[in-house]
C-alpha positions in Angstrom: 130.5 91.5 93.3 129.5 93.3 90.1 126.6 94.9 88.5 126.2 92.0 86.2 126.2 89.3 89.0 123.9 91.8 90.7 121.3 92.0 88.0 121.3 88.2 87.6 120.4 87.6 91.0 122.3 83.8 91.6 120.1 82.8 88.5 116.6 84.1 90.2 116.6 87.4 88.5 113.4 86.7 86.5 111.3 86.0 89.8 112.9 88.4 92.0 112.8 91.5 89.2 109.1 90.4 88.1 108.4 90.4 92.1 109.9 93.7 92.5 108.1 95.1 89.6 104.3 93.1 90.8 105.4 94.9 94.3 105.6 98.5 92.4 102.5 97.8 90.1 100.6 97.3 93.4 101.8 100.1 95.4 101.2 102.7 92.7 97.6 101.4 92.4 97.3 102.1 95.9 97.9 105.9 95.4 96.1 106.3 92.2 92.6 104.2 93.0 91.6 106.5 96.0 92.9 109.6 93.8 90.8 108.9 90.8 87.5 107.9 93.7 87.7 110.8 95.2 88.1 112.6 91.7 84.7 110.9 90.7 82.6 111.5 94.1 83.4 115.3 93.6 82.8 115.3 89.8 79.2 113.1 91.2 78.4 115.7 94.0 79.1 118.7 91.8 76.5 117.2 89.4 74.0 117.0 92.4 74.2 120.4 93.4 73.7 121.8 90.0 70.7 119.9 89.4 69.4 120.9 93.3 70.2 124.4 91.7 67.9 124.2 88.9 64.9 122.3 90.4 64.2 123.9 93.8 
């Protein structure tokens, strides 16, 4: 089996490689989404704390 045959995947390359790509996107989203939410939450909490300090 040479590299060209491997990449062609027996005629199913479009399905196989798009599946790999979609899986990679989902995995990346599963890592990045909680990071973004955490950053947003920390920013909101900091704003609330600043407001609470200004208005005792």
